[in-house]
MIDOSE-1310 file (N, C-alpha, C; in nm, 2 decimals, decimal comma, always signed):
residues 127
mrkv	+8,71/+12,81/+9,18/+8,60/+12,85/+9,10/+8,64/+12,85/+8,96; +8,54/+12,80/+8,88/+8,56/+12,80/+8,73/+8,45/+12,88/+8,66; +8,49/+12,93/+8,54/+8,39/+13,01/+8,47/+8,28/+12,92/+8,42; +8,15/+12,97/+8,43/+8,03/+12,90/+8,39/+8,00/+12,94/+8,24
kdpt	+7,99/+12,84/+8,15/+7,96/+12,87/+8,01/+7,83/+12,93/+7,99; +7,72/+12,87/+8,05/+7,59/+12,92/+8,03/+7,52/+12,95/+8,16; +7,54/+13,08/+8,21/+7,50/+13,11/+8,35/+7,35/+13,09/+8,37; +7,27/+13,12/+8,28/+7,12/+13,10/+8,30/+7,09/+12,96/+8,33
syit	+7,13/+12,87/+8,24/+7,09/+12,73/+8,27/+7,16/+12,67/+8,39; +7,29/+12,71/+8,41/+7,37/+12,66/+8,52/+7,30/+12,69/+8,65; +7,27/+12,82/+8,67/+7,21/+12,87/+8,79/+7,07/+12,81/+8,81; +6,99/+12,79/+8,71/+6,86/+12,74/+8,72/+6,86/+12,59/+8,75
tvrp	+6,95/+12,51/+8,69/+6,95/+12,37/+8,72/+7,03/+12,33/+8,84; +7,15/+12,39/+8,86/+7,24/+12,35/+8,97/+7,20/+12,42/+9,10; +7,15/+12,54/+9,09/+7,12/+12,62/+9,21/+7,24/+12,63/+9,31; +7,35/+12,68/+9,26/+7,47/+12,69/+9,35/+7,44/+12,78/+9,47
kmvr	+7,51/+12,75/+9,58/+7,50/+12,84/+9,70/+7,55/+12,98/+9,68; +7,66/+12,98/+9,59/+7,73/+13,11/+9,57/+7,79/+13,11/+9,43; +7,78/+13,22/+9,37/+7,85/+13,24/+9,24/+7,93/+13,38/+9,25; +8,04/+13,39/+9,17/+8,11/+13,51/+9,17/+8,08/+13,57/+9,03
vtqk	+8,04/+13,70/+9,04/+8,00/+13,77/+8,91/+8,10/+13,88/+8,89; +8,15/+13,88/+8,76/+8,23/+13,99/+8,72/+8,15/+14,09/+8,63; +8,14/+14,21/+8,67/+8,05/+14,31/+8,59/+8,14/+14,38/+8,49; +8,07/+14,45/+8,40/+8,14/+14,52/+8,29/+8,24/+14,62/+8,34
dgsk	+8,21/+14,68/+8,45/+8,31/+14,78/+8,51/+8,43/+14,71/+8,57; +8,43/+14,58/+8,58/+8,55/+14,51/+8,64/+8,53/+14,47/+8,78; +8,42/+14,52/+8,84/+8,40/+14,48/+8,98/+8,35/+14,34/+8,99; +8,38/+14,28/+9,10/+8,34/+14,14/+9,13/+8,26/+14,13/+9,25
lsvi	+8,15/+14,06/+9,24/+8,06/+14,04/+9,35/+8,04/+13,89/+9,38; +8,03/+13,85/+9,50/+7,99/+13,72/+9,54/+7,84/+13,72/+9,57; +7,77/+13,64/+9,49/+7,62/+13,64/+9,50/+7,58/+13,51/+9,58; +7,52/+13,53/+9,69/+7,48/+13,41/+9,77/+7,33/+13,38/+9,74
gaqm	+7,30/+13,25/+9,72/+7,17/+13,21/+9,69/+7,12/+13,27/+9,55; +7,22/+13,26/+9,45/+7,19/+13,32/+9,32/+7,07/+13,24/+9,25; +6,98/+13,32/+9,19/+6,87/+13,27/+9,11/+6,85/+13,35/+8,99; +6,78/+13,30/+8,89/+6,76/+13,37/+8,77/+6,61/+13,39/+8,75
qgdt	+6,58/+13,51/+8,70/+6,44/+13,54/+8,66/+6,45/+13,62/+8,53; +6,42/+13,55/+8,42/+6,44/+13,61/+8,29/+6,59/+13,62/+8,26; +6,63/+13,75/+8,23/+6,77/+13,78/+8,20/+6,83/+13,85/+8,32; +6,78/+13,83/+8,44/+6,83/+13,90/+8,56/+6,88/+13,79/+8,66
lygf	+7,00/+13,81/+8,71/+7,05/+13,73/+8,82/+7,02/+13,81/+8,95; +6,97/+13,74/+9,05/+6,95/+13,81/+9,18/+6,99/+13,72/+9,29; +7,01/+13,78/+9,40/+7,06/+13,71/+9,52/+7,11/+13,81/+9,62; +7,19/+13,77/+9,72/+7,24/+13,85/+9,82/+7,39/+13,86/+9,81
vdrp	+7,44/+13,99/+9,83/+7,58/+14,01/+9,81/+7,63/+14,08/+9,94; +7,76/+14,06/+9,96/+7,83/+14,14/+10,06/+7,91/+14,24/+9,99; +7,87/+14,37/+10,01/+7,94/+14,48/+9,94/+8,07/+14,52/+10,01; +8,17/+14,57/+9,94/+8,29/+14,61/+10,00/+8,28/+14,72/+10,10
ngvm	+8,17/+14,80/+10,09/+8,15/+14,91/+10,19/+8,10/+14,86/+10,32; +8,08/+14,73/+10,34/+8,04/+14,68/+10,47/+7,90/+14,63/+10,48; +7,81/+14,66/+10,38/+7,68/+14,62/+10,38/+7,67/+14,47/+10,36; +7,62/+14,39/+10,45/+7,62/+14,25/+10,44/+7,48/+14,20/+10,39
heyt	+7,48/+14,10/+10,31/+7,36/+14,03/+10,26/+7,26/+14,13/+10,20; +7,30/+14,22/+10,12/+7,21/+14,31/+10,06/+7,15/+14,24/+9,93; +7,02/+14,25/+9,92/+6,95/+14,19/+9,80/+6,99/+14,27/+9,68; +7,03/+14,20/+9,57/+7,07/+14,27/+9,45/+7,02/+14,20/+9,33
eipl	+6,98/+14,28/+9,23/+6,94/+14,22/+9,10/+7,05/+14,28/+9,00; +7,10/+14,18/+8,92/+7,20/+14,22/+8,82/+7,16/+14,17/+8,68; +7,13/+14,26/+8,59/+7,10/+14,22/+8,45/+7,22/+14,15/+8,39; +7,19/+14,04/+8,32/+7,30/+13,96/+8,26/+7,38/+14,04/+8,15
qdvt	+7,31/+14,15/+8,10/+7,38/+14,23/+8,00/+7,49/+14,31/+8,06; +7,49/+14,33/+8,20/+7,59/+14,40/+8,27/+7,70/+14,30/+8,33; +7,69/+14,17/+8,29/+7,78/+14,07/+8,35/+7,88/+14,02/+8,24; +8,01/+14,02/+8,26/+8,10/+13,96/+8,17/+8,14/+13,82/+8,20
avea	+8,13/+13,78/+8,32/+8,16/+13,64/+8,36/+8,09/+13,60/+8,49; +8,06/+13,47/+8,49/+8,00/+13,41/+8,62/+8,09/+13,29/+8,65; +8,13/+13,28/+8,77/+8,22/+13,17/+8,82/+8,14/+13,10/+8,93; +8,16/+12,97/+8,94/+8,10/+12,89/+9,04/+8,19/+12,77/+9,07
qqwa	+8,17/+12,71/+9,19/+8,24/+12,58/+9,22/+8,18/+12,47/+9,14; +8,26/+12,40/+9,07/+8,21/+12,29/+8,98/+8,30/+12,17/+9,00; +8,25/+12,05/+8,97/+8,32/+11,93/+8,98/+8,44/+11,93/+8,88; +8,55/+11,89/+8,93/+8,67/+11,87/+8,84/+8,67/+11,72/+8,81
hgkt	+8,60/+11,68/+8,70/+8,58/+11,54/+8,67/+8,72/+11,47/+8,66; +8,82/+11,53/+8,59/+8,94/+11,46/+8,58/+9,01/+11,43/+8,71; +9,01/+11,53/+8,80/+9,07/+11,51/+8,93/+8,99/+11,40/+9,01; +8,86/+11,41/+9,00/+8,78/+11,31/+9,07/+8,81/+11,17/+9,03
llav	+8,81/+11,15/+8,90/+8,84/+11,02/+8,84/+8,98/+10,97/+8,88; +9,07/+11,06/+8,88/+9,21/+11,03/+8,92/+9,21/+10,98/+9,07; +9,14/+11,05/+9,15/+9,14/+11,02/+9,30/+9,07/+10,88/+9,32; +8,96/+10,86/+9,25/+8,89/+10,73/+9,27/+8,97/+10,62/+9,21
gggl	+9,03/+10,64/+9,10/+9,12/+10,54/+9,04/+9,24/+10,50/+9,13; +9,30/+10,61/+9,18/+9,41/+10,59/+9,27/+9,37/+10,51/+9,40; +9,26/+10,54/+9,45/+9,21/+10,47/+9,57/+9,18/+10,32/+9,54; +9,12/+10,30/+9,42/+9,09/+10,16/+9,38/+9,22/+10,08/+9,36
aasa	+9,32/+10,14/+9,30/+9,45/+10,08/+9,28/+9,52/+10,05/+9,41; +9,51/+10,14/+9,50/+9,58/+10,12/+9,63/+9,51/+10,01/+9,71; +9,37/+10,00/+9,70/+9,30/+9,90/+9,77/+9,33/+9,76/+9,71; +9,34/+9,75/+9,57/+9,37/+9,63/+9,51/+9,52/+9,58/+9,55
giiy	+9,61/+9,68/+9,56/+9,74/+9,64/+9,60/+9,75/+9,59/+9,74; +9,68/+9,65/+9,83/+9,67/+9,60/+9,97/+9,61/+9,46/+9,98; +9,50/+9,44/+9,90/+9,44/+9,31/+9,90/+9,54/+9,20/+9,84; +9,60/+9,24/+9,74/+9,70/+9,15/+9,68/+9,81/+9,11/+9,78
lyvk	+9,86/+9,21/+9,84/+9,97/+9,18/+9,94/+9,92/+9,10/+10,06; +9,80/+9,12/+10,10/+9,74/+9,04/+10,21/+9,73/+8,90/+10,17; +9,67/+8,87/+10,05/+9,65/+8,74/+10,00/+9,79/+8,67/+9,98; +9,89/+8,73/+9,92/+10,02/+8,67/+9,91/+10,08/+8,64/+10,04
qaeg	+10,06/+8,73/+10,14/+10,12/+8,70/+10,27/+10,05/+8,58/+10,34; +9,92/+8,57/+10,32/+9,84/+8,46/+10,37/+9,88/+8,33/+10,31; +9,91/+8,33/+10,18/+9,95/+8,21/+10,11/+10,09/+8,16/+10,16; +10,17/+8,25/+10,20/+10,30/+8,22/+10,25/+10,30/+8,16/+10,39
qgaa	+10,19/+8,17/+10,46/+10,18/+8,12/+10,60/+10,13/+7,97/+10,60; +10,08/+7,93/+10,48/+10,03/+7,79/+10,47/+9,89/+7,77/+10,51; +9,83/+7,66/+10,47/+9,69/+7,63/+10,49/+9,65/+7,61/+10,63; +9,74/+7,55/+10,71/+9,70/+7,53/+10,85/+9,67/+7,66/+10,93
nycn	+9,75/+7,76/+10,90/+9,72/+7,89/+10,96/+9,59/+7,95/+10,91; +9,55/+7,92/+10,79/+9,42/+7,97/+10,74/+9,31/+7,92/+10,83; +9,31/+7,80/+10,87/+9,21/+7,74/+10,96/+9,21/+7,81/+11,10; +9,32/+7,86/+11,14/+9,33/+7,93/+11,27/+9,31/+8,08/+11,27
tgly	+9,29/+8,14/+11,15/+9,27/+8,28/+11,15/+9,13/+8,33/+11,18; +9,03/+8,23/+11,18/+8,89/+8,27/+11,20/+8,82/+8,29/+11,07; +8,89/+8,29/+10,96/+8,83/+8,30/+10,83/+8,76/+8,17/+10,79; +8,80/+8,06/+10,85/+8,74/+7,93/+10,82/+8,64/+7,90/+10,93
taga	+8,51/+7,91/+10,90/+8,41/+7,89/+11,01/+8,31/+7,78/+10,98; +8,36/+7,68/+10,91/+8,27/+7,57/+10,88/+8,23/+7,49/+11,00; +8,30/+7,50/+11,11/+8,26/+7,42/+11,23/+8,32/+7,28/+11,23; +8,38/+7,24/+11,13/+8,44/+7,11/+11,12/+8,59/+7,12/+11,13
acpf	+8,65/+7,00/+11,12/+8,80/+7,01/+11,12/+8,85/+7,07/+11,00; +8,97/+7,13/+11,01/+9,03/+7,20/+10,90/+9,05/+7,10/+10,78; +9,00/+7,14/+10,66/+9,01/+7,05/+10,55/+9,16/+7,03/+10,49; +9,25/+7,12/+10,54/+9,38/+7,11/+10,49/+9,47/+7,05/+10,60
pads	+9,54/+6,95/+10,57/+9,64/+6,90/+10,67/+9,75/+7,00/+10,69; +9,80/+7,01/+10,81/+9,90/+7,11/+10,85/+10,02/+7,11/+10,76; +10,06/+7,00/+10,71/+10,18/+6,99/+10,63/+10,16/+6,99/+10,48; +10,03/+7,00/+10,43/+10,01/+6,99/+10,29/+10,05/+7,11/+10,21
gqm	+10,04/+7,23/+10,27/+10,08/+7,35/+10,19/+9,98/+7,39/+10,09; +9,86/+7,33/+10,09/+9,75/+7,37/+10,00/+9,67/+7,48/+10,05; +9,60/+7,55/+9,97/+9,51/+7,65/+10,01/+9,38/+7,64/+9,94
């Protein structure tokens, strides 16, 4: 979870399933189904004393921080870039390996489906 810069607009636009609220007294609450009405955050909390899903309204003036799960854009881009690079490497290795087998094997792999005789003579080495 990361700190939300503008809790009012974040909660209104993203509508997260859960946010963690730090109050001025230092207590932390997990608010499920958090919504905003004016300057008040409301939703359901699980209290430490065992009360589950208690409806609660918290004025933002009593809140020092709001945290929510957010996209880690840098990590996401790194993961996507790494996946693309790995895919490109695998394709490159496959193509290089296929070139090493010669053109005659290309016609026997099922990749050539023209229905006619293979256009490459078995000993030409062309692709």
